[in-house]
C-alpha positions in Angstrom: 4.1 7.0 52.7 7.2 4.8 52.9 5.1 1.9 54.2 2.6 2.3 51.4 5.4 2.2 48.8 6.9 -0.9 50.5 3.5 -2.6 50.1 3.1 -1.6 46.5 6.7 -2.6 45.6 6.2 -6.0 47.2 2.6 -6.6 46.0 1.5 -10.2 45.9 1.7 -11.4 42.3 -1.7 -13.0 42.7 -3.3 -9.5 42.9 -1.5 -8.7 39.6 -2.9 -11.8 38.0 -6.3 -11.0 39.3 -6.2 -7.5 37.9 -5.0 -8.7 34.5 -7.8 -11.3 34.5 -10.5 -8.8 35.4 -9.2 -6.2 33.0 -9.4 -8.8 30.2 -12.6 -10.6 31.1 -15.0 -7.8 31.9 -14.8 -6.0 28.5 -15.0 -9.4 26.7 -18.0 -10.6 28.7 -19.8 -7.3 28.3 -18.9 -7.1 24.6 -18.1 -3.4 25.1 -16.4 -1.7 22.2 -14.3 1.4 21.8 -14.4 3.9 18.9 -11.4 3.8 16.6 -10.5 6.2 13.8 -9.5 4.0 10.8 -5.8 4.4 9.9 -5.0 5.8 6.4 -3.5 2.5 5.2 -6.6 0.5 6.2 -8.9 3.1 4.5 -6.8 2.8 1.4 -7.2 -1.0 1.3 -11.0 -0.6 1.9 -11.3 1.9 -0.9 -9.4 -0.3 -3.3 -11.7 -3.2 -2.7 -14.7 -0.9 -3.0 -13.5 0.1 -6.4 -13.5 -3.4 -7.8 -16.2 -4.2 -10.3 -18.9 -6.7 -9.4 -18.1 -10.3 -10.2 -14.3 -9.6 -10.0 -12.2 -12.5 -8.8 -10.2 -12.0 -5.6 -7.8 -14.5 -3.9 -7.1 -15.0 -0.2 -3.9 -16.7 1.0 -4.1 -18.3 4.5 -0.6 -17.9 5.8 -1.2 -18.3 9.5 -2.4 -20.8 12.1 -4.2 -20.9 15.4 -1.5 -19.0 17.2 -2.3 -15.9 15.1 -6.0 -16.5 14.8 -7.1 -13.7 17.3 -5.6 -11.1 15.0 -6.0 -12.5 11.5 -9.3 -14.4 11.6 -11.4 -11.2 12.2 -9.5 -9.6 9.3 -10.4 -12.6 7.1 -14.0 -12.5 8.1 -14.2 -8.7 7.5 -12.7 -9.2 4.0 -15.2 -12.0 3.2 -18.1 -9.8 4.3 -16.8 -7.0 2.1 -16.3 -9.3 -0.9 -19.6 -11.1 -0.8 -21.6 -7.9 -0.1 -20.1 -6.5 -3.3 -20.7 -9.8 -5.2 -17.0 -10.4 -5.7 -15.9 -14.0 -6.2 -13.4 -15.6 -3.9 -10.7 -18.1 -4.4 -9.0 -19.3 -1.2 -5.7 -21.2 -0.8 -2.9 -21.2 1.7 0.7 -21.9 2.5 0.3 -22.9 6.2 -1.6 -26.2 6.2 -2.5 -26.0 9.9 -4.3 -22.7 9.2 -6.3 -23.8 6.2 -9.2 -25.2 8.4 -9.5 -21.8 9.9 -9.8 -20.2 6.5 -12.3 -22.8 5.3 -14.4 -22.3 8.5 -14.6 -18.6 7.9 -15.3 -18.9 4.2 -18.2 -21.3 4.6 -19.6 -19.3 7.6 -19.7 -15.9 5.8 -20.6 -17.4 2.4 -23.7 -19.0 4.0 -24.8 -15.6 5.4 -24.9 -14.2 1.8 -26.4 -17.4 0.2 -23.3 -17.9 -2.0 -22.9 -21.1 -4.0 -19.7 -23.2 -3.9 -18.0 -23.4 -7.2 -19.9 -20.4 -8.6 -19.2 -17.6 -6.0 -16.3 -19.1 -4.1 -13.8 -22.0 -4.3 -11.5 -23.5 -1.6 -8.4 -24.9 -3.3 -6.4 -25.9 -0.3 -2.6 -26.4 0.1 0.3 -27.3 -2.1 3.9 -27.5 -0.8 6.7 -25.2 -2.1 5.8 -21.5 -1.5 7.8 -19.9 -4.2 7.1 -22.6 -6.8 3.4 -22.4 -6.1 3.2 -18.6 -6.4 5.3 -18.6 -9.6 3.3 -21.4 -11.3 -0.1 -20.0 -10.4 1.0 -17.0 -12.4 1.5 -19.3 -15.4 -1.6 -21.5 -15.1 -3.5 -22.5 -12.0 -3.9 -26.0 -13.4 -0.2 -26.7 -13.1 -0.6 -26.4 -9.3 -4.2 -27.3 -8.6 -5.9 -29.8 -10.9 -8.6 -30.2 -8.3 -9.9 -28.3 -5.2 -9.5 -29.5 -1.6 -12.3 -32.1 -2.1 -10.6 -33.5 -5.2 -13.3 -32.0 -7.5 -11.6 -31.2 -10.9 -11.4 -27.4 -11.0 -12.5 -27.3 -14.6 -15.9 -28.6 -13.4 -16.3 -25.5 -11.2 -17.8 -22.6 -13.1 -15.7 -20.0 -11.3 -12.4 -21.7 -12.1 -13.3 -22.1 -15.7 -12.9 -18.4 -16.0 -9.5 -18.3 -14.2 -6.3 -19.2 -16.0 -3.7 -17.2 -14.1 -3.2 -13.9 -12.2 -4.4 -12.0 -15.2 -7.9 -13.0 -14.2 -7.4 -12.1 -10.5 -8.0 -8.5 -9.4 -6.6 -8.8 -5.9 -4.7 -11.0 -3.5 -5.2 -10.6 0.2 -2.3 -12.3 2.0 -2.9 -12.9 5.7 0.5 -13.2 7.1 2.0 -14.5 10.4 5.4 -15.2 8.9 7.5 -14.6 5.8 5.1 -15.8 3.1 4.1 -12.2 2.4 7.6 -11.5 1.2 7.3 -14.3 -1.3 4.0 -13.0 -2.6 5.6 -9.6 -3.2 8.8 -11.0 -4.7 7.2 -13.4 -7.0 3.5 -12.5 -7.3 3.9 -8.7 -7.7 7.5 -8.4 -9.1 7.0 -11.1 -11.8 3.3 -10.8 -12.6 2.2 -7.4 -11.2 -0.4 -9.1 -9.0 -2.2 -6.4 -6.9 -1.6 -7.3 -3.3 -3.0 -6.2 0.1 -1.2 -7.7 3.1 -2.9 -8.3 6.4 -0.4 -9.2 9.1 0.0 -9.7 12.8 1.1 -6.6 14.7 4.6 -7.9 15.3 5.1 -8.6 11.5 3.5 -5.3 10.2 6.7 -3.2 10.4 8.4 -5.6 8.1 5.7 -5.0 5.4 5.5 -1.2 5.5 8.5 -0.8 3.2 6.6 -2.7 0.5 3.7 -0.2 0.8 6.1 2.8 0.8 7.7 1.4 -2.4 4.2 0.9 -4.0 4.8 -2.8 -4.3 1.7 -3.6 -2.4 -1.5 -1.6 -2.3 -1.6 -1.4 1.4 -1.0 -3.1 4.8 -3.6 -4.0 7.4 -1.8 -4.4 10.7 -2.9 -6.5 13.7 -6.0 -6.4 15.7 -6.2 -2.6 15.4 -6.2 -2.9 11.6 -8.9 -5.5 11.7 -11.0 -3.3 14.0 -10.5 -0.3 11.6 -11.7 -2.5 8.7 -14.8 -3.6 10.6 -15.5 0.1 11.4 -15.3 1.0 7.8 -17.7 -1.8 7.0 -20.1 -0.8 9.7 -19.9 -4.2 11.5 -19.1 -5.1 15.1 -16.9 -8.2 14.9 -14.3 -9.9 17.1 -11.7 -7.3 16.4 -13.9 -4.4 17.5 -14.8 -6.3 20.7 -11.1 -7.2 21.3 -9.8 -3.7 21.1 -11.1 -2.6 24.4 -9.7 -5.4 26.5 -6.4 -5.1 24.7 -6.2 -1.4 25.4 -7.3 -1.8 29.1 -4.8 -4.6 29.8 -2.0 -2.5 28.3 -2.9 0.4 30.7 -3.0 -2.0 33.7 0.4 -3.4 32.9 1.9 0.0 32.4 0.4 1.1 35.7 2.0 -1.8 37.6 5.3 -1.1 35.9 5.2 2.6 37.0 4.1 1.8 40.5 6.8 -0.9 40.9 9.5 1.4 39.6 8.5 4.4 41.8 8.4 2.1 44.9 11.8 0.7 44.1 13.4 4.1 43.5 11.9 5.7 46.6 12.8 2.8 48.9 16.4 2.7 47.5 16.8 6.4 48.2 15.3 6.0 51.7 17.9 3.3 52.5 20.7 5.7 51.7 
C-alpha cells in the first residue's frame, strides 16, 4: 500500500496532462451533452424576452474579446436565435473593439438562418470610444454617437434606425460582459434612462453582477458557460455551450481526483516517515 501511494504521489506529470487531454477531447469529439436544469435567473431572462411583442427593438453590447469567446459567444448566438425566431429586431454595438468582429460574425450567421434583411431586421453599428459618454448620449439620441453604421451607411437610410431615436424605443439591452462595462450600463443606462438590462457574463465576473439583480437594477444575469447551456436548453437547441458543459464537468472531476490522490499520498507518506 505504501509503495502504491508513493507511486501516486510521484506520478509523472505527463500522465496528468494525458488524462486532462483525454477528459477534454473525448466529450468534445463525440459531441456528447449532459442534461442541465436551467437556473432560475436564466429562466427569468428567457421569460422576459419571450414576453416582448413582435417587432420590438433589442440591443446587444459586445463587451468581450476572443479570450472570453468560449463562454459568451454561445450566449450571444442563443440570444440571436431567440430574438429572430420571435421576429424581434436587433441593434448591435460594442465597447471592446477587438470583440466586435465576433459579434458581427454571429449576427450575420444567425440572421442568415432566419432570412433576415440587414437594415430592416438588424443593424450593426460598431464601436465608438468613451464608454460612459457613449451610453449617456445614446440615451439622448443615437445620432449624436452614430451618424452611420460600421460600413459608413447613414443610419437614417436604414429603415430600422429611422424608428429608433433613443432608449425609449429599445425594449431590452443584453450586455455581454468580460469586464466592467456592465457596471457602466447599469449606472448610466438603467439609473439615468431606466433601460431594461440583462447581463450575460463570464463565470468569474458573474458574482459582481448578482447584487444588481438582487436590487432589481437589472432584469437578470446569465452566468458563464453554464448559463449559456441553460439558455440553449430553454430554447431547445444544442449549441456550443451544451456541448462544452460535459468536458468542463469531466475535467473538473479529473483535477479534483488528482488533488485528492496527491494529498492522501503526501499525508500517508509523511505519517509513515514518523
